[in-house]
Every structure is written in structure tokens, then in C-alpha cells.
N, C-alpha and C positions, 0 to 999 in steps of 0.2 A: 763568873766562870767564862772561859773563852770557848767559842764554837767556830768551826770552819765550815763554809759552804762548799760541799763537794758535789753539788748538782751543777747542771748547765744553765740554771736560771737564777735570776736575782731573787733574793729572799728578803722580805720586809718583816721586821720585828719591831713593834711599837714605832719609835721614830728613827730606827736604824735601818740602813740599807746594806745588805751583805752581798757583794758581787761574787760570782763563781771563783773559787780558789782563795778567797779572802777570809780573814778571821775577824771576829768582833767580840767584845766583852759584853756579856749579858748579866743583868742583875738577877737576884734570886726570884724576884717577882716575874721577870721576863722568862726565866727558865721554867717557871711554874705554869706558864700559859699553855693551853691545850694545843695550840698551833705549833709551838716550839717543840713540845713533846712529840707530836705527830711527825714533825720533820726529822727529829732525831731517830725515832723508831723506823721511819721509812729509809733512813740512810742519807737523806739530803743534807742534813747537818750532822757534824760529828763533834764531840767534846774534845777539846785540845787540852791535854794535861800539861801542867807547868813543868818545865824542864827540871826544876829542883825536886819536885815531887817524884818525877820519873827516876831521877838519879838516886833518891832515897830508897825507892823500891828495889832498884837494881842492886844497890849495896846490901840491902837486907837479904835479898835472894842469894847473893854470893856468899854472905856470911853464913847462912843456913847450910849451904852446900859444903862449906869448908869445915863445919862442925862435925865431930864424930857421932 
């Protein structure tokens, strides 16, 4: 899963370095780490949705709106 560092500090996850404003791909194991969870909850890291998933959700929402 991709995450973006939205803080002003460098974030270290396992062997990865995520600079401010940059994104990184994290494994399920890394996402399960308590430190990663805490950074997401505090807003320092944010989960980046894949564009294809985002587009699918938009299409679904539009389809529901157009249905009677």
C-alpha cells in the first residue's frame, strides 16, 4: 500500500526513508507496525489510494446517482 509523508520531517519505516512530500510502497507487515499506525493516526502519513481504485469508486457513485 502506498503512503505519503505529509509531515515536515523525514520518516523511517524499516529500511525505507520517506522524505516530506514523498510517497513509498509499504508491505502489509510494515503497515501493521505500531509506529506506522501511529503516524497514520496522527496525520503525519496518509494512505494514497491508487488512481484506478479511486476512479472505480467515482464511477460507482455516479451510477448510483443516475439510477431512479
